[in-house]
Phi, psi and omega in degrees: 000148172240139186235152167244119174249125183250121177261106190263122176296167181285127180282160175292328177237086186301322184296318179290318180299311184303316180291317180294318177298315184288319189271329185239303190291313177301316174301323180293310182305311185304340178277358184299125185299141175077002181296127184263339183196154181204108178237154170234152174238119176271101190294139181231163180305147175294173179307330181267009178082006178292149176294133176292159181290331185227162178276314190216138165243123181247137178234118180249138184229146174230157182294329189219156172303320179297319180293319173304310180296327177287318180295325182298325187274358182280149175308322184296314179288328174300318180296321176297314182295322177295342182279341188311308187294350177283344180210349182250049180301335182282353178100160179208146177255127174259122183241129183252135171184174173263137181258156185229124174281129182264315183237000000 
């Protein structure tokens, strides 16, 4: 599997971010052609109560690197990318890589 992991920084208005992500951005991203999986982690404080490094982590996966590259170039994925400034003003890091299942 090939993955895109998106690490979203803490927004100024978490409620507005969450609403936009759930109602607008996630449905746009879910339309990416060839998408084999899409999960999100809504980060919470650690066991010691410490603030998590990120607000949200999204992991999108494709069966092959070619499928990922084709999806990135698609109008559907471009629409999701164009939506980022509408809710992720605090910034996000995109990480691409091949995933491996350990367990």
